A tleap script that builds the chain and sets N, CA, C and O, in Angstrom:
source leaprc.protein.ff14SB
mol = sequence {
  NMET LYS LEU ARG GLU MET SER LYS GLY MET
  ARG GLU LYS ILE GLN ILE ALA LEU THR MET
  SER ARG ARG ALA LYS LEU TYR LEU LEU ASP
  GLU PRO ILE SER GLY ILE ASP PRO ALA ALA
  ARG ASP GLU ILE LEU ASP THR VAL LEU ASN
  ASN LEU ALA PRO ASP SER LEU LEU VAL MET
  SER THR HIE LEU ILE HIE ASP LEU GLU PRO
  ALA ILE ASP THR VAL VAL PHE MET ARG HIE
  GLY ARG ILE THR LEU THR GLY ASN ALA ASP
  ASP LEU ARG ALA GLU HIE GLY LEU SER ILE
  ASP GLN LEU PHE ARG LYS VAL PHE CARG
}
set mol.1.N position { 5.638 -25.574 -11.750 }
set mol.1.CA position { 4.458 -25.420 -10.937 }
set mol.1.C position { 3.522 -24.416 -11.614 }
set mol.1.O position { 3.955 -23.375 -12.109 }
set mol.2.N position { 2.264 -24.744 -11.623 }
set mol.2.CA position { 1.262 -23.865 -12.228 }
set mol.2.C position { 0.795 -22.835 -11.207 }
set mol.2.O position { 0.818 -23.072 -9.999 }
set mol.3.N position { 0.376 -21.701 -11.719 }
set mol.3.CA position { -0.045 -20.599 -10.866 }
set mol.3.C position { -1.150 -21.014 -9.897 }
set mol.3.O position { -1.117 -20.641 -8.724 }
set mol.4.N position { -2.110 -21.770 -10.371 }
set mol.4.CA position { -3.229 -22.161 -9.510 }
set mol.4.C position { -2.809 -23.123 -8.397 }
set mol.4.O position { -3.547 -23.308 -7.429 }
set mol.5.N position { -1.635 -23.732 -8.528 }
set mol.5.CA position { -1.140 -24.650 -7.507 }
set mol.5.C position { -0.344 -23.930 -6.417 }
set mol.5.O position { 0.010 -24.533 -5.404 }
set mol.6.N position { -0.067 -22.665 -6.619 }
set mol.6.CA position { 0.734 -21.897 -5.666 }
set mol.6.C position { -0.135 -21.356 -4.534 }
set mol.6.O position { -1.355 -21.249 -4.658 }
set mol.7.N position { 0.518 -21.022 -3.442 }
set mol.7.CA position { -0.186 -20.422 -2.307 }
set mol.7.C position { -0.676 -19.031 -2.692 }
set mol.7.O position { -0.205 -18.436 -3.661 }
set mol.8.N position { -1.629 -18.526 -1.913 }
set mol.8.CA position { -2.155 -17.182 -2.181 }
set mol.8.C position { -1.030 -16.149 -2.113 }
set mol.8.O position { -0.963 -15.245 -2.946 }
set mol.9.N position { -0.161 -16.282 -1.133 }
set mol.9.CA position { 0.952 -15.351 -0.985 }
set mol.9.C position { 1.891 -15.366 -2.179 }
set mol.9.O position { 2.341 -14.312 -2.629 }
set mol.10.N position { 2.187 -16.544 -2.692 }
set mol.10.CA position { 3.080 -16.654 -3.850 }
set mol.10.C position { 2.420 -16.059 -5.096 }
set mol.10.O position { 3.081 -15.399 -5.898 }
set mol.11.N position { 1.116 -16.295 -5.254 }
set mol.11.CA position { 0.400 -15.693 -6.392 }
set mol.11.C position { 0.409 -14.168 -6.296 }
set mol.11.O position { 0.571 -13.477 -7.302 }
set mol.12.N position { 0.233 -13.650 -5.082 }
set mol.12.CA position { 0.269 -12.192 -4.876 }
set mol.12.C position { 1.639 -11.639 -5.268 }
set mol.12.O position { 1.722 -10.603 -5.927 }
set mol.13.N position { 2.696 -12.314 -4.872 }
set mol.13.CA position { 4.056 -11.868 -5.202 }
set mol.13.C position { 4.262 -11.823 -6.714 }
set mol.13.O position { 4.840 -10.873 -7.242 }
set mol.14.N position { 3.789 -12.846 -7.396 }
set mol.14.CA position { 3.936 -12.898 -8.853 }
set mol.14.C position { 3.125 -11.785 -9.509 }
set mol.14.O position { 3.596 -11.146 -10.450 }
set mol.15.N position { 1.913 -11.551 -9.018 }
set mol.15.CA position { 1.088 -10.476 -9.585 }
set mol.15.C position { 1.743 -9.111 -9.391 }
set mol.15.O position { 1.718 -8.279 -10.298 }
set mol.16.N position { 2.324 -8.876 -8.227 }
set mol.16.CA position { 3.013 -7.606 -7.979 }
set mol.16.C position { 4.208 -7.476 -8.910 }
set mol.16.O position { 4.424 -6.418 -9.501 }
set mol.17.N position { 4.986 -8.549 -9.045 }
set mol.17.CA position { 6.163 -8.514 -9.925 }
set mol.17.C position { 5.757 -8.229 -11.369 }
set mol.17.O position { 6.394 -7.421 -12.045 }
set mol.18.N position { 4.709 -8.885 -11.838 }
set mol.18.CA position { 4.249 -8.655 -13.210 }
set mol.18.C position { 3.745 -7.224 -13.400 }
set mol.18.O position { 4.026 -6.588 -14.416 }
set mol.19.N position { 3.010 -6.735 -12.430 }
set mol.19.CA position { 2.485 -5.365 -12.516 }
set mol.19.C position { 3.610 -4.344 -12.529 }
set mol.19.O position { 3.620 -3.434 -13.357 }
set mol.20.N position { 4.551 -4.495 -11.614 }
set mol.20.CA position { 5.620 -3.505 -11.483 }
set mol.20.C position { 6.666 -3.628 -12.591 }
set mol.20.O position { 7.478 -2.721 -12.773 }
set mol.21.N position { 6.656 -4.731 -13.327 }
set mol.21.CA position { 7.623 -4.886 -14.420 }
set mol.21.C position { 7.266 -4.013 -15.622 }
set mol.21.O position { 8.090 -3.804 -16.512 }
set mol.22.N position { 6.052 -3.514 -15.640 }
set mol.22.CA position { 5.644 -2.583 -16.697 }
set mol.22.C position { 6.188 -1.205 -16.358 }
set mol.22.O position { 6.350 -0.869 -15.185 }
set mol.23.N position { 6.462 -0.429 -17.353 }
set mol.23.CA position { 6.924 0.945 -17.133 }
set mol.23.C position { 5.739 1.881 -17.335 }
set mol.23.O position { 5.615 2.541 -18.366 }
set mol.24.N position { 4.882 1.923 -16.337 }
set mol.24.CA position { 3.661 2.730 -16.422 }
set mol.24.C position { 3.830 4.032 -15.649 }
set mol.24.O position { 4.729 4.162 -14.818 }
set mol.25.N position { 2.974 4.972 -15.924 }
set mol.25.CA position { 2.948 6.242 -15.192 }
set mol.25.C position { 2.074 6.132 -13.946 }
set mol.25.O position { 2.242 6.892 -12.993 }
set mol.26.N position { 1.133 5.176 -13.959 }
set mol.26.CA position { 0.204 4.999 -12.851 }
set mol.26.C position { 0.061 3.518 -12.527 }
set mol.26.O position { -0.192 2.696 -13.407 }
set mol.27.N position { 0.226 3.193 -11.252 }
set mol.27.CA position { 0.024 1.833 -10.765 }
set mol.27.C position { -1.094 1.880 -9.728 }
set mol.27.O position { -1.041 2.684 -8.797 }
set mol.28.N position { -2.100 1.030 -9.882 }
set mol.28.CA position { -3.195 0.917 -8.928 }
set mol.28.C position { -3.131 -0.470 -8.310 }
set mol.28.O position { -3.322 -1.469 -9.003 }
set mol.29.N position { -2.866 -0.536 -7.024 }
set mol.29.CA position { -2.739 -1.815 -6.334 }
set mol.29.C position { -3.802 -1.910 -5.244 }
set mol.29.O position { -3.884 -1.045 -4.372 }
set mol.30.N position { -4.607 -2.954 -5.296 }
set mol.30.CA position { -5.681 -3.163 -4.329 }
set mol.30.C position { -5.267 -4.256 -3.354 }
set mol.30.O position { -5.192 -5.429 -3.720 }
set mol.31.N position { -5.001 -3.866 -2.113 }
set mol.31.CA position { -4.581 -4.800 -1.060 }
set mol.31.C position { -3.448 -5.715 -1.542 }
set mol.31.O position { -3.577 -6.936 -1.450 }
set mol.32.N position { -2.360 -5.167 -2.046 }
set mol.32.CA position { -1.319 -5.996 -2.649 }
set mol.32.C position { -0.526 -6.861 -1.681 }
set mol.32.O position { 0.082 -7.847 -2.097 }
set mol.33.N position { -0.521 -6.512 -0.399 }
set mol.33.CA position { 0.280 -7.293 0.542 }
set mol.33.C position { -0.565 -8.069 1.538 }
set mol.33.O position { -0.033 -8.616 2.504 }
set mol.34.N position { -1.866 -8.124 1.321 }
set mol.34.CA position { -2.749 -8.774 2.290 }
set mol.34.C position { -2.515 -10.276 2.400 }
set mol.34.O position { -2.701 -10.844 3.477 }
set mol.35.N position { -2.119 -10.925 1.330 }
set mol.35.CA position { -1.924 -12.368 1.372 }
set mol.35.C position { -0.479 -12.789 1.553 }
set mol.35.O position { -0.152 -13.969 1.429 }
set mol.36.N position { 0.383 -11.832 1.846 }
set mol.36.CA position { 1.814 -12.109 1.937 }
set mol.36.C position { 2.229 -12.161 3.397 }
set mol.36.O position { 1.809 -11.329 4.202 }
set mol.37.N position { 3.054 -13.140 3.733 }
set mol.37.CA position { 3.465 -13.282 5.123 }
set mol.37.C position { 4.259 -12.051 5.569 }
set mol.37.O position { 4.966 -11.434 4.772 }
set mol.38.N position { 4.132 -11.708 6.844 }
set mol.38.CA position { 4.767 -10.485 7.352 }
set mol.38.C position { 6.269 -10.403 7.092 }
set mol.38.O position { 6.796 -9.312 6.876 }
set mol.39.N position { 6.953 -11.518 7.108 }
set mol.39.CA position { 8.403 -11.508 6.891 }
set mol.39.C position { 8.761 -11.036 5.486 }
set mol.39.O position { 9.813 -10.429 5.290 }
set mol.40.N position { 7.910 -11.303 4.518 }
set mol.40.CA position { 8.201 -10.936 3.129 }
set mol.40.C position { 7.673 -9.554 2.752 }
set mol.40.O position { 8.070 -9.008 1.722 }
set mol.41.N position { 6.790 -8.979 3.563 }
set mol.41.CA position { 6.171 -7.689 3.221 }
set mol.41.C position { 7.190 -6.576 3.031 }
set mol.41.O position { 7.149 -5.852 2.037 }
set mol.42.N position { 8.099 -6.444 3.982 }
set mol.42.CA position { 9.090 -5.364 3.893 }
set mol.42.C position { 9.927 -5.477 2.634 }
set mol.42.O position { 10.188 -4.480 1.961 }
set mol.43.N position { 10.347 -6.692 2.320 }
set mol.43.CA position { 11.170 -6.908 1.127 }
set mol.43.C position { 10.399 -6.533 -0.142 }
set mol.43.O position { 10.943 -5.887 -1.038 }
set mol.44.N position { 9.150 -6.937 -0.208 }
set mol.44.CA position { 8.334 -6.643 -1.385 }
set mol.44.C position { 8.075 -5.142 -1.499 }
set mol.44.O position { 8.200 -4.570 -2.582 }
set mol.45.N position { 7.717 -4.509 -0.389 }
set mol.45.CA position { 7.466 -3.066 -0.418 }
set mol.45.C position { 8.720 -2.292 -0.798 }
set mol.45.O position { 8.650 -1.341 -1.576 }
set mol.46.N position { 9.872 -2.694 -0.250 }
set mol.46.CA position { 11.135 -2.039 -0.613 }
set mol.46.C position { 11.407 -2.176 -2.105 }
set mol.46.O position { 11.811 -1.216 -2.761 }
set mol.47.N position { 11.184 -3.373 -2.636 }
set mol.47.CA position { 11.413 -3.617 -4.060 }
set mol.47.C position { 10.488 -2.748 -4.911 }
set mol.47.O position { 10.927 -2.139 -5.887 }
set mol.48.N position { 9.216 -2.693 -4.543 }
set mol.48.CA position { 8.252 -1.883 -5.297 }
set mol.48.C position { 8.662 -0.417 -5.270 }
set mol.48.O position { 8.716 0.233 -6.314 }
set mol.49.N position { 8.947 0.104 -4.091 }
set mol.49.CA position { 9.260 1.534 -3.960 }
set mol.49.C position { 10.599 1.902 -4.586 }
set mol.49.O position { 10.739 2.981 -5.162 }
set mol.50.N position { 11.582 1.014 -4.479 }
set mol.50.CA position { 12.903 1.307 -5.044 }
set mol.50.C position { 12.931 1.220 -6.562 }
set mol.50.O position { 13.824 1.776 -7.200 }
set mol.51.N position { 11.966 0.530 -7.140 }
set mol.51.CA position { 11.932 0.378 -8.591 }
set mol.51.C position { 10.855 1.228 -9.259 }
set mol.51.O position { 10.645 1.133 -10.468 }
set mol.52.N position { 10.184 2.046 -8.480 }
set mol.52.CA position { 9.161 2.932 -9.021 }
set mol.52.C position { 9.844 4.128 -9.674 }
set mol.52.O position { 10.649 4.815 -9.046 }
set mol.53.N position { 9.520 4.365 -10.920 }
set mol.53.CA position { 10.120 5.496 -11.643 }
set mol.53.C position { 9.708 6.809 -10.971 }
set mol.53.O position { 8.584 6.927 -10.484 }
set mol.54.N position { 10.600 7.782 -10.943 }
set mol.54.CA position { 10.300 9.061 -10.279 }
set mol.54.C position { 9.068 9.780 -10.833 }
set mol.54.O position { 8.423 10.550 -10.122 }
set mol.55.N position { 8.746 9.531 -12.091 }
set mol.55.CA position { 7.587 10.196 -12.690 }
set mol.55.C position { 6.332 9.321 -12.673 }
set mol.55.O position { 5.353 9.622 -13.357 }
set mol.56.N position { 6.362 8.235 -11.889 }
set mol.56.CA position { 5.201 7.351 -11.771 }
set mol.56.C position { 4.468 7.613 -10.464 }
set mol.56.O position { 5.043 8.110 -9.495 }
set mol.57.N position { 3.193 7.271 -10.459 }
set mol.57.CA position { 2.351 7.422 -9.279 }
set mol.57.C position { 1.871 6.043 -8.853 }
set mol.57.O position { 1.401 5.258 -9.676 }
set mol.58.N position { 1.991 5.754 -7.569 }
set mol.58.CA position { 1.526 4.493 -7.007 }
set mol.58.C position { 0.350 4.790 -6.087 }
set mol.58.O position { 0.496 5.505 -5.096 }
set mol.59.N position { -0.825 4.237 -6.419 }
set mol.59.CA position { -2.018 4.360 -5.588 }
set mol.59.C position { -2.308 2.970 -5.047 }
set mol.59.O position { -2.474 2.015 -5.805 }
set mol.60.N position { -2.366 2.872 -3.722 }
set mol.60.CA position { -2.516 1.565 -3.103 }
set mol.60.C position { -3.629 1.616 -2.056 }
set mol.60.O position { -3.644 2.494 -1.194 }
set mol.61.N position { -4.552 0.669 -2.143 }
set mol.61.CA position { -5.558 0.532 -1.092 }
set mol.61.C position { -5.084 -0.568 -0.149 }
set mol.61.O position { -4.594 -1.610 -0.586 }
set mol.62.N position { -5.235 -0.325 1.141 }
set mol.62.CA position { -4.802 -1.323 2.113 }
set mol.62.C position { -5.406 -1.042 3.477 }
set mol.62.O position { -5.773 0.088 3.796 }
set mol.63.N position { -5.500 -2.091 4.267 }
set mol.63.CA position { -5.856 -1.968 5.677 }
set mol.63.C position { -4.599 -2.135 6.532 }
set mol.63.O position { -4.640 -1.937 7.746 }
set mol.64.N position { -3.502 -2.494 5.906 }
set mol.64.CA position { -2.248 -2.742 6.617 }
set mol.64.C position { -1.402 -1.471 6.634 }
set mol.64.O position { -0.299 -1.436 6.088 }
set mol.65.N position { -1.932 -0.440 7.265 }
set mol.65.CA position { -1.301 0.875 7.277 }
set mol.65.C position { 0.078 0.828 7.925 }
set mol.65.O position { 1.020 1.450 7.433 }
set mol.66.N position { 0.196 0.101 9.013 }
set mol.66.CA position { 1.459 0.051 9.753 }
set mol.66.C position { 2.626 -0.351 8.853 }
set mol.66.O position { 3.714 0.217 8.954 }
set mol.67.N position { 2.404 -1.316 7.985 }
set mol.67.CA position { 3.473 -1.803 7.108 }
set mol.67.C position { 3.876 -0.774 6.060 }
set mol.67.O position { 5.006 -0.797 5.572 }
set mol.68.N position { 2.972 0.120 5.713 }
set mol.68.CA position { 3.236 1.114 4.667 }
set mol.68.C position { 3.594 2.491 5.208 }
set mol.68.O position { 4.009 3.367 4.450 }
set mol.69.N position { 3.439 2.684 6.491 }
set mol.69.CA position { 3.580 4.014 7.104 }
set mol.69.C position { 4.789 4.813 6.620 }
set mol.69.O position { 4.627 5.982 6.272 }
set mol.70.N position { 5.984 4.243 6.581 }
set mol.70.CA position { 7.141 5.052 6.168 }
set mol.70.C position { 7.078 5.536 4.715 }
set mol.70.O position { 7.743 6.509 4.360 }
set mol.71.N position { 6.302 4.879 3.893 }
set mol.71.CA position { 6.277 5.206 2.463 }
set mol.71.C position { 5.095 6.083 2.058 }
set mol.71.O position { 4.989 6.477 0.896 }
set mol.72.N position { 4.212 6.392 2.996 }
set mol.72.CA position { 2.991 7.125 2.659 }
set mol.72.C position { 3.282 8.614 2.511 }
set mol.72.O position { 3.831 9.244 3.414 }
set mol.73.N position { 2.906 9.164 1.360 }
set mol.73.CA position { 3.032 10.607 1.110 }
set mol.73.C position { 1.697 11.320 1.309 }
set mol.73.O position { 1.625 12.373 1.942 }
set mol.74.N position { 0.650 10.727 0.758 }
set mol.74.CA position { -0.682 11.318 0.795 }
set mol.74.C position { -1.672 10.261 1.268 }
set mol.74.O position { -1.566 9.089 0.909 }
set mol.75.N position { -2.624 10.688 2.071 }
set mol.75.CA position { -3.597 9.774 2.657 }
set mol.75.C position { -4.994 10.122 2.151 }
set mol.75.O position { -5.373 11.290 2.075 }
set mol.76.N position { -5.744 9.085 1.810 }
set mol.76.CA position { -7.166 9.242 1.505 }
set mol.76.C position { -7.881 8.109 2.234 }
set mol.76.O position { -7.736 6.942 1.869 }
set mol.77.N position { -8.650 8.449 3.259 }
set mol.77.CA position { -9.459 7.465 3.964 }
set mol.77.C position { -10.853 7.513 3.364 }
set mol.77.O position { -11.434 8.584 3.193 }
set mol.78.N position { -11.383 6.335 3.047 }
set mol.78.CA position { -12.722 6.262 2.456 }
set mol.78.C position { -13.592 5.297 3.247 }
set mol.78.O position { -13.124 4.280 3.758 }
set mol.79.N position { -14.871 5.644 3.334 }
set mol.79.CA position { -15.852 4.762 3.965 }
set mol.79.C position { -17.120 4.824 3.128 }
set mol.79.O position { -17.648 5.903 2.860 }
set mol.80.N position { -17.599 3.666 2.721 }
set mol.80.CA position { -18.823 3.573 1.912 }
set mol.80.C position { -18.735 4.437 0.656 }
set mol.80.O position { -19.706 5.085 0.265 }
set mol.81.N position { -17.555 4.437 0.029 }
set mol.81.CA position { -17.377 5.157 -1.224 }
set mol.81.C position { -17.208 6.659 -1.090 }
set mol.81.O position { -17.163 7.370 -2.094 }
set mol.82.N position { -17.114 7.148 0.137 }
set mol.82.CA position { -16.952 8.588 0.357 }
set mol.82.C position { -15.646 8.870 1.096 }
set mol.82.O position { -15.234 8.104 1.966 }
set mol.83.N position { -15.010 9.967 0.741 }
set mol.83.CA position { -13.770 10.363 1.403 }
set mol.83.C position { -14.110 10.929 2.778 }
set mol.83.O position { -14.909 11.858 2.901 }
set mol.84.N position { -13.486 10.352 3.818 }
set mol.84.CA position { -13.710 10.834 5.182 }
set mol.84.C position { -12.553 11.699 5.673 }
set mol.84.O position { -12.737 12.541 6.552 }
set mol.85.N position { -11.369 11.497 5.113 }
set mol.85.CA position { -10.200 12.285 5.500 }
set mol.85.C position { -9.169 12.185 4.389 }
set mol.85.O position { -8.944 11.108 3.837 }
set mol.86.N position { -8.552 13.292 4.068 }
set mol.86.CA position { -7.498 13.285 3.061 }
set mol.86.C position { -6.491 14.371 3.391 }
set mol.86.O position { -6.824 15.381 4.011 }
set mol.87.N position { -5.256 14.149 2.970 }
set mol.87.CA position { -4.235 15.171 3.168 }
set mol.87.C position { -2.835 14.614 3.066 }
set mol.87.O position { -2.634 13.410 2.904 }
set mol.88.N position { -1.873 15.511 3.163 }
set mol.88.CA position { -0.467 15.136 3.184 }
set mol.88.C position { -0.209 14.355 4.474 }
set mol.88.O position { -0.638 14.780 5.547 }
set mol.89.N position { 0.477 13.234 4.383 }
set mol.89.CA position { 0.687 12.365 5.539 }
set mol.89.C position { 1.413 13.085 6.674 }
set mol.89.O position { 1.014 12.965 7.833 }
set mol.90.N position { 2.466 13.826 6.361 }
set mol.90.CA position { 3.205 14.542 7.409 }
set mol.90.C position { 2.336 15.601 8.078 }
set mol.90.O position { 2.391 15.772 9.296 }
set mol.91.N position { 1.540 16.306 7.293 }
set mol.91.CA position { 0.638 17.323 7.856 }
set mol.91.C position { -0.397 16.686 8.781 }
set mol.91.O position { -0.687 17.220 9.851 }
set mol.92.N position { -0.951 15.551 8.373 }
set mol.92.CA position { -1.951 14.868 9.197 }
set mol.92.C position { -1.335 14.348 10.490 }
set mol.92.O position { -1.959 14.422 11.548 }
set mol.93.N position { -0.116 13.822 10.413 }
set mol.93.CA position { 0.573 13.361 11.628 }
set mol.93.C position { 0.751 14.524 12.609 }
set mol.93.O position { 0.475 14.389 13.801 }
set mol.94.N position { 1.212 15.655 12.097 }
set mol.94.CA position { 1.454 16.827 12.946 }
set mol.94.C position { 0.143 17.386 13.511 }
set mol.94.O position { 0.064 17.719 14.693 }
set mol.95.N position { -0.864 17.485 12.673 }
set mol.95.CA position { -2.148 18.060 13.083 }
set mol.95.C position { -2.839 17.239 14.162 }
set mol.95.O position { -3.416 17.793 15.098 }
set mol.96.N position { -2.780 15.906 14.030 }
set mol.96.CA position { -3.500 15.025 14.951 }
set mol.96.C position { -2.606 14.445 16.042 }
set mol.96.O position { -3.104 13.874 17.012 }
set mol.97.N position { -1.291 14.587 15.893 }
set mol.97.CA position { -0.373 14.032 16.885 }
set mol.97.C position { -0.401 12.517 16.925 }
set mol.97.O position { -0.150 11.910 17.967 }
set mol.98.N position { -0.703 11.914 15.800 }
set mol.98.CA position { -0.826 10.457 15.699 }
set mol.98.C position { -0.102 9.964 14.458 }
set mol.98.O position { 0.110 10.716 13.506 }
set mol.99.N position { 0.272 8.696 14.479 }
set mol.99.CA position { 0.774 8.078 13.255 }
set mol.99.C position { -0.412 7.891 12.314 }
set mol.99.O position { -1.563 7.998 12.736 }
set mol.100.N position { -0.142 7.618 11.069 }
set mol.100.CA position { -1.232 7.374 10.112 }
set mol.100.C position { -1.998 6.119 10.519 }
set mol.100.O position { -3.219 6.063 10.373 }
set mol.101.N position { -1.292 5.120 11.026 }
set mol.101.CA position { -1.949 3.897 11.489 }
set mol.101.C position { -2.885 4.204 12.658 }
set mol.101.O position { -4.018 3.724 12.683 }
set mol.102.N position { -2.424 4.993 13.620 }
set mol.102.CA position { -3.266 5.365 14.762 }
set mol.102.C position { -4.463 6.201 14.308 }
set mol.102.O position { -5.579 6.024 14.796 }
set mol.103.N position { -4.215 7.101 13.382 }
set mol.103.CA position { -5.293 7.938 12.851 }
set mol.103.C position { -6.329 7.084 12.123 }
set mol.103.O position { -7.532 7.305 12.264 }
set mol.104.N position { -5.863 6.116 11.350 }
set mol.104.CA position { -6.752 5.183 10.651 }
set mol.104.C position { -7.659 4.468 11.655 }
set mol.104.O position { -8.870 4.375 11.460 }
set mol.105.N position { -7.053 3.969 12.727 }
set mol.105.CA position { -7.829 3.245 13.747 }
set mol.105.C position { -8.844 4.165 14.429 }
set mol.105.O position { -9.959 3.746 14.739 }
set mol.106.N position { -8.454 5.411 14.659 }
set mol.106.CA position { -9.360 6.374 15.292 }
set mol.106.C position { -10.532 6.716 14.366 }
set mol.106.O position { -11.682 6.742 14.806 }
set mol.107.N position { -10.248 6.974 13.108 }
set mol.107.CA position { -11.285 7.353 12.145 }
set mol.107.C position { -12.268 6.206 11.907 }
set mol.107.O position { -13.465 6.439 11.739 }
set mol.108.N position { -11.770 4.975 11.892 }
set mol.108.CA position { -12.626 3.831 11.556 }
set mol.108.C position { -13.057 3.023 12.768 }
set mol.108.O position { -13.421 1.855 12.636 }
set mol.109.N position { -13.019 3.619 13.922 }
set mol.109.CA position { -13.476 2.965 15.147 }
set mol.109.C position { -14.956 2.723 15.110 }
set mol.109.O position { -15.516 2.178 16.061 }
savepdb mol mol.pdb
quit
C-alpha cells in the first residue's frame, strides 16, 4: 500500500514513527495526534515517551491537552504568536487549582 492511499491517521502514525526513529536531541511535533483515533492515542503517546532518550527534548503543539496531561512538564500557551501563559505544569496546576486542560480552556475562552 502506498502512503497516499492510507488514511490520515495511518499516515500520522508512520510520520511519528519515522520522526522518533531518529536519535535527535530535539523533536518538534505539530499536532501529532490530531488525526489519530482516540483508542490509538494512548498507545502512540506511551511509545513516544518511553522511547525518548533522557537527554532529548520533546516540544509538541496540540489542542488535545487532556490526552497529554500526564506527560506535560512545562506549559507554553500561545495566542496570535504571543505567549499568554508559561510555567512548570505542576506549579500552574497548584497556583490555579485546575488541570492543564481546564486552564487551557479558561485561558482560551
